[in-house]
N, C-alpha and C positions, 0 to 999 in steps of 0.2 A: 504494500500500500504506500504510494508516494506520488508526489507531483514533481516533475523535473522540467525546468524551463531553461532554454539555451538561446540567447541572442534574439528573443522574441521582439518583433518590430511590427508596427502598424502605421501606415501612412494614409492620409486622406488628401490626395493631391500633393501640394507642396508642404503640407503640415505633417509633422511627425508626432503622433499621439503617444506611441510607445517606442522607445529607442534602445534596442539591443539589450533587453532585460533578461537577466539570468539569475535563477535561484532554485532551490529545491526545498521540499517540505516533506517531513515524515510524521507519522502519528504520535500523539502524546503531548503535543504542545499547540496552543492556540496562537496563530500568526496574525499579528495586527498589520493591516495593509493601509498605510497612511499616505494619502495623496491629496494635494490641494484640488479644489473643484476645477474641473475642466482640464486636468493634467494627466489623464490616462487611466484613472482607476476603473471606471466602468468598462472601458475598452479592453483592458487586461482581463477583467473578470469574464467578459463575454467571450473572449478568445479561449480562455481556459475551459469554459463550459461548452465550447463547440458551436456557439451561436454566431461567431464572427471569424472570418479567415484571416490569419496574419499575412502581412506583406513579406516578412522574412523571419528567419529563425525557426525554432521548433519547440514543442512542448508535449509532454505525455502525462496522462492521468491513469494511474494504476497500470502503466505499461501500454496504454492505448494512445495512439497519436491523435491529437486534437483535430487534425484535418482529414487524415485517411480513415480514422475510425471514430468519427464524431458521435455516432449513435451510441456506441459502447461507452464513450466518455460521459454522455448524458445519463446513462443508466447508473453510473457510479457516483454522480454528483447530485447533491441537493442545493438548489440555488434560490436565494431570496434577493431579488434585485431591489435597488433603492426605491423605485416607484411602485413596487409591490402590486403588479396588475392582477386584479381579481374580477370574477364575474359577478357584478353587483346584483343581478336578478336571480342569483341562485341562493339557496339557503346554505348555511355553513356546512352542515353534515352532507347535504347533497353535493356540494362542491368537492368535499374530501372524497366522497364516493366516486366522483368523476375522475379525480386525480389518481385515486387508487386503481381505477379501471385502465387508465392510460399506462400505468406501470405494470398492469397485469397481475396484481397481487392476489394470491389464492386465499389468503386469510384476511381479506379486506375488512370485514365487519369487526373482527377482533383488533386489527391494527388501528382502525379509525377510533375505536373506543380508547385504546392506549394513548394515541396522539392527542385526542380531545382532552384526556385527563392531564397529561404532562404539560400541555400548553395552556391549561386553565380555561378551556372553552366549554366546559360542561353546561353552564347556564345559557350560553349563547348559540349552541349548536343548531337550534331550531329557528334561529332568526335569519332574516334576509341579510346578506352581506352589506347591502346598501344602508342598513339601519345601524351598523356597528360604528363605534367610535374608532378613531385612528389607532389607538392602542390595541383594540381587539382585532382590527384589520391586520395589524402586524403579527398578531398571534396566529391568525389564519394563514398568513404568508409563511410563517415559520412551520406551521403544521404541514403544509403542502410540501415544504422543502425536506422534511424528515420522514414523511409517511412511508417511503420505500426503504427506510433504514440504510441510507447510502454511506459509503466509506468516507466520503469527502463532503464537507459543507462549505459553501461560499456564501457568506452573509454580508450584504451591503446595507449598512445602517439598520440592523435588526431591532435595536432598542428605541428607534425613533417613535415618539408619540406615546410611550409608556409612562404611566405615573410611577411614583416611588415604590408603591406596593407591587405593581406589576413588574417593575424593573428587577426587583430582588429575585423573583421567581424565574424570570427568563434568563437572568445572568447566571443563576445556579445551573439551569438547564444547559446553557452553553458550556459552562465549566465542566459539567459531568460528561457531555458529549466529547469534549476536547481530550478526555483521558484515553479514549480508545480510537477516536476518529481524527482525521485531518480537518481542522477548522481554520478557514481564512476569514478574518473578521475585520470589517471596515467601519469606522465611525469618525465623525467630526467631534465627538465628545471625548476629550482626552482622559477624563476620569474613568470612562468605560474601558478604554484601552489599557490604562494603568491597572484597573481591577481585574481584567480578563486575560490579557495577553502575556505570554512568556517571551515572545520575540516579536520584533517589529521590522517591517520593511518600510523605508521612507523613499518615496519617488518624487522627483522634481523635474518638470519639463520632460516627462517620459523616461527619465534616467534614474537608475538606482543610486541613491546618495547615502543610504545607511541600511545595514542588515545586521542586527545584533539583538541581544537581550536588553530589556529596559534598564536593568542594573548596570550593564556594561556601558550603555549610552550615557547614563547619568554619571558614571565613574569618569568617562572620558571628558565630560563637560563640568567636572567638579570644581575646576578652577575658573569657571566662566561665571560671570555675573551679569544680571539684567538690571538696567537702570530705567525706571519709568519717570518721565518728566511731563507734567501737565502745565500747559501755558494758558494765559488768559483768553487767547483767541487762536484762530488758525492761520494767522498772517505770518508764517515763517516757512523756511525752506530747509529740507534735509541737508542740502549741500553746504549750508552755513556751518555745519558741525563736522565736516569731513576731515578737518585737519587735526582733530583731537586724537592724540596717541593712544593706542590700545583698543579703539573701537573696531569691531569686526563687522558689525552690521547695524543698521538703523532703520526703523519702520515708522512711518507717519500714520497715526490713527486719529483723524479729526484734529483736535487741539492737543494731542498727546504724541510724544516721541518715545519709542521703545529702543533703547540702546543695548547692544550685547558687547561685552568687553571681556577679553581674555588676559587682561593685565592685572597684576597684583596691586597696582596703584589705583587709588580711589580717583575715578574720573569726574566725580560730581563737582568739585571746585572748577574744573576746566569747562564743564557744561554751563555752570553758573556764569563764569566770566564771558563765555561766548554769547550767552543769552543777553547779558547786560550790554555788551558791545553792539549787539544787533537790535537793541531797543525792545527786547522781549521781556514780558513779565511772567515769572514762574509762579504758578499757584501751588504746585506740590512736586516733590522729587523724592524718590525712594529706590532702594536697591533690593533685589530678590535673587535667590539662588535659582539655578536652572532646573525646571521640572520637564516632564516629557513634552508638554505643550510648547514651552520655550525652546526646547531643542528642535522640535518640528518646525516651528516658525523660523528659527535661525537657518536650518538646513534648506528650507524652501523659500527663503527670502529673495524677492525679486526687486525690492525697493531699497537695497542697502546703499550706504555711502561708499 
């Protein structure tokens, strides 16, 4: 049971969505797939599921080639896409019966009962899908992804729309499945990545920029500090601060600048001097150690000085 990706590439005209991506995954660990919006996350997932043909490179799922044996690949994968397409005019149980039929499950009734229970759909199974909240729609999407008990799960934003009570149950379900299956998990909520994933891939502009455990990524950035500076208004430019020594990146967020510094020297006095020289008023300035969100933003920063 494994996923192997070698030089996977996808072009749309002159645009390169996925650029020579290589990695491998084995069971027993949940892989966090972290990619900025519009930077190749969905494209990569669709190629791995056999729904999109790559321009170059190769990938195999459980030994099946994603191009030459795409039907076998789909049999081995449970996929929950970000937009979670469902048949709104079907009842929940009816929809799961339909999906079970597509997979040709012999024990469909028993398996539907199991999946309904573990995804918490007991009270909702006789409702129309159109009548469900976003959180319960996510549960239905997860139920269809696991109904055929696949070896591999690819989950794109699976916890979107869940309240805190729902979140705990689904999070535990994903953790339990990750002990025996390959789980690729994508989320924009970094707390979820921190809570669930043993290893993360970070992609920027279609290229792999990090592949390691969360602990190792944090260790590598342990000497890195983030400085957040809030100004009175938005009338400033990132380039005004480019000459400050030790700054590796800087992102503008409205009336705030987020600096990343790998120097042991405190850069706050230099930021203050530069702000005063530029006629800017600082409302607040503070330092933070790097967490997984800060690391992700740093590695995918396209607005740096």
